C-alpha positions in Angstrom: 7.9 8.3 -7.6 8.3 4.7 -7.0 6.0 2.2 -5.5 7.7 2.0 -2.1 7.4 5.8 -1.7 3.7 5.4 -2.1 3.7 3.6 1.2 5.2 6.6 3.1 1.8 7.7 4.5 1.6 4.4 6.4 5.2 4.9 7.8 4.3 8.5 8.8 1.1 7.3 10.4 3.0 4.8 12.6 5.7 7.3 13.6 3.3 10.2 14.4 0.8 7.8 16.1 3.5 6.7 18.5 4.6 10.3 19.2 1.3 12.2 19.2 -1.5 9.7 19.3 -3.9 8.1 16.8 -5.8 11.2 15.6 -2.6 13.0 14.8 -1.2 9.9 13.1 -4.3 9.5 10.9 -4.2 13.2 10.0 -0.5 13.0 9.2 -1.1 10.0 6.9 -3.8 12.0 5.1 -1.5 15.0 4.7 1.3 12.9 3.3 -1.1 11.2 0.9 -2.4 14.6 -0.2 1.2 15.7 -0.8 1.8 12.6 -3.0 -1.3 13.3 -5.0 -0.4 17.0 -5.5 3.1 15.9 -6.7 1.5 13.7 -9.3 -1.0 16.3 -10.3 1.6 19.0 -10.8 4.5 17.1 -12.2 4.6 16.9 -16.0 3.7 13.5 -17.4 2.4 12.1 -14.1 -1.0 11.2 -13.0 -2.5 10.4 -9.6 -2.2 6.7 -8.8 -4.9 4.3 -7.6 -2.9 3.6 -4.4 -2.4 7.2 -3.6 -6.0 8.2 -4.2 -7.1 5.2 -2.1 -4.6 6.0 0.7 -5.8 9.6 0.9 -9.4 8.5 1.1 -8.6 5.9 3.7 -6.6 8.2 6.0 -8.8 11.2 5.4 -12.0 9.1 5.9 -10.7 7.5 9.1 -9.6 11.0 10.4 -13.0 12.5 9.8 -14.8 9.4 11.2 -12.8 9.5 14.4 -13.4 13.2 14.8 -17.1 12.9 14.0 -17.8 10.1 16.4 -15.4 11.2 19.1 -14.7 7.6 20.0 -11.2 6.7 21.1 -10.0 3.8 19.0 -7.2 1.5 20.2 -4.1 1.2 18.1 -5.2 -2.4 17.3 -8.5 -1.1 16.0 -6.9 1.6 13.8 -4.2 -0.8 12.4 -6.9 -3.3 11.5 -8.9 -0.6 9.7 -5.8 0.8 7.9 -4.4 -2.6 6.9 -7.8 -3.9 5.8 -8.4 -0.7 3.8 -5.0 -1.1 2.1 -5.8 -4.7 1.3 -9.2 -3.6 -0.1 -7.5 -0.9 -2.3 -5.1 -3.5 -3.8 -7.8 -6.1 -4.4 -10.1 -3.6 -5.9 -7.4 -2.4 -8.3 -7.1 -6.0 -9.5 -10.8 -6.6 -9.8 -11.1 -3.4 -11.9 -8.3 -4.8 -14.1 -5.9 -2.0 -13.2 -3.5 -3.7 -10.8 -2.1 -0.9 -8.6 1.5 -1.6 -9.6 0.7 -1.0 -13.3 0.8 2.8 -13.0 4.3 2.7 -11.3 5.6 0.2 -13.8 4.5 2.4 -16.8 6.7 5.2 -15.5 9.7 2.9 -15.9 9.0 0.9 -19.0 8.7 1.9 -22.6 5.2 2.6 -23.9 5.5 -0.2 -26.5 5.4 -2.8 -23.7 2.4 -1.5 -21.8 -0.2 -3.6 -23.6 1.7 -6.8 -23.7 0.2 -9.8 -21.9 3.5 -10.4 -20.1 3.7 -6.9 -18.8 0.1 -7.1 -17.5 0.8 -10.6 -16.0 3.9 -9.3 -14.1 1.9 -6.5 -12.6 -1.0 -8.8 -11.6 1.6 -11.0 -9.9 3.3 -8.1 -8.1 -0.1 -6.7 -7.0 -1.1 -10.1 -5.8 2.2 -10.4 -3.8 1.3 -7.1 -2.0 -2.3 -8.3 -1.4 -0.8 -11.4 0.3 1.4 -9.2 2.4 -1.5 -7.0 3.4 -3.6 -10.1 4.1 -0.8 -11.2 6.5 -1.0 -7.8 8.2 -4.7 -8.1 8.6 -4.4 -11.6 10.0 -1.8 -10.4 12.4 -4.0 -7.5 13.5 -7.0 -9.9 14.0 -4.9 -12.3 16.0 -3.5 -9.6 18.2 -7.0 -8.2 18.8 -8.6 -11.5 19.7 -5.7 -13.4 21.3 -4.4 -10.9 23.9 -1.9 -13.4 25.2 -0.1 -13.4 21.9 3.1 -11.4 22.2 3.1 -8.2 20.1 6.5 -9.2 18.8 4.7 -11.9 16.7 2.5 -9.3 15.0 5.5 -7.0 14.5 7.6 -9.8 13.1 4.8 -11.0 10.7 4.4 -7.4 9.5 8.1 -6.8 8.9 8.6 -10.2 7.1 5.5 -9.7 4.9 6.3 -6.2 3.8 10.0 -7.0 3.3 9.1 -10.0 1.2 6.7 -8.0 -0.9 9.2 -5.3 -1.4 12.0 -7.7 -2.4 9.6 -9.6 -4.7 8.6 -6.3 -6.4 12.3 -5.7 -7.4 13.2 -9.3 -8.1 10.2 -10.7 -10.1 10.2 -8.3 -13.2 14.0 -8.8 -13.6 13.7 -12.6 -13.6 10.5 -12.9 -15.6 11.1 -12.3 -19.3 9.2 -13.6 -22.3 11.1 -13.4 -25.6 13.7 -11.3 -24.0 11.3 -8.4 -23.4 11.3 -6.7 -20.0 7.9 -6.5 -18.4 8.5 -3.7 -16.0 9.2 -3.1 -12.4 6.9 -1.2 -10.2 9.6 -0.5 -7.7 
């Protein structure tokens, strides 16, 4: 499973939230996250990923919290929570010296490269690129929440550009960053 598929719970959340409301969107995100985790648990040679575990906890926790408190959150409130949670997962993976992209890259690169400093550096850079993208999402969410006159198209545009740039960079950077001719791995 590649890195971009790991973001499918967020896509499902957005689609279901639009069609059936916030609680259903959160629950759908949790279910898709659970499906990704089950796939990695049952597939030979695969292990659950930091991003998938964090995503399941994020969507599951938000679903339970909303059900428990019964408060109706606005879409801006939920998006801020989801985007901030995702940013936190990525940053935490880096602080724990396990950049989240590392697990995906190891599925695509020979084991002999896993411990090389270049391989680790590439994965820190890719994870940092995603952290920046999620930081842009959080900033857009905050701006939309506190500057109501700001057109929603600005937030949507910032989100699309940030995510597209991070996805492009994830594919481009490993292929263009070689030390001694050794590939460092793509998380994509």
